[in-house]
N, C-alpha and C positions, 0 to 999 in steps of 0.2 A: 930332180931339180926343176925341170921344165913344168911338170905337173904341179908342184908346190907353188911355183911362180904364177901359173894360171889360176890356181885356187885363190891365191892371195889377191891377184888382180880382180877376180870375180867377186870376192868379198868386199873389196873397196868399191867396186861398181854397184853392188847390191846395197851397200850402206848408203851410197850417194842417192840411189833411187828411193830408198826408205826415208832418208832425210827430206828429199824433195816432196814425197807424198805426205809426210808429216806437216811440212810447211803449208802445202796446199790444203790439207785437212784442217789445219788451224784457221786458215783464211775462211774456209767454208763454215766452220764453227762460229767464227766472229760474225759472218754474214747472217747465219741462222739466228744468232742472238739479236741482231739488229731487226731482222724481220719479225721475230717474236715480240719484241718491244713495240714495233709499229702496229702489229696486230692487236696487242692489248690496248694501246691508246685508241685505235680505231673502234674496237669493241666498246670501250668505255664511252667514247663520244657518241656512238650510235645509241647506246642505252640511255644516255642523258637526253639525246634528241627525242627519243621515243617518250620518255617521261615528260619532257616539256610539251610535246605535242599533245599527249593525253591530258595534261593539266590545262592547256589552252582550250582543248575541246570541252573539258568539264566546265571551265569558266564560261565559255561561250554558251553552253547549254543552260547554265545557271542564269546567265544574263537574259537569255531568250525567255526562260520561264518567268523571270521577274517582269520583263516587258509585257508578256502575255497577261500576267495577273493585273498589272497596272492598267492596261487597256481594257481588260474585262471589268475592272472596278469603275473606270471612267464611263464605259458603255452602260453599265448598270445604273450608275449615278445619273446619267442623262435620261434614262427611261423614267425616272421618278420625278 
């Protein structure tokens, strides 16, 4: 009788521990999901910023080339 009561109490205690661990695990899973979502948003933002920076540099280079050609044409025109 005493052994069966101890086993019963132990099972109740173990079930309580397992339930607590499951709740804690669910909280960690939720937190992981939030972190993964933040990571994906940050990754997307960084990619967009890199694309915008590359486009800005490309436009800056194009404008510089156009300016150079205009000044070259002006300089050649003033030579004649």
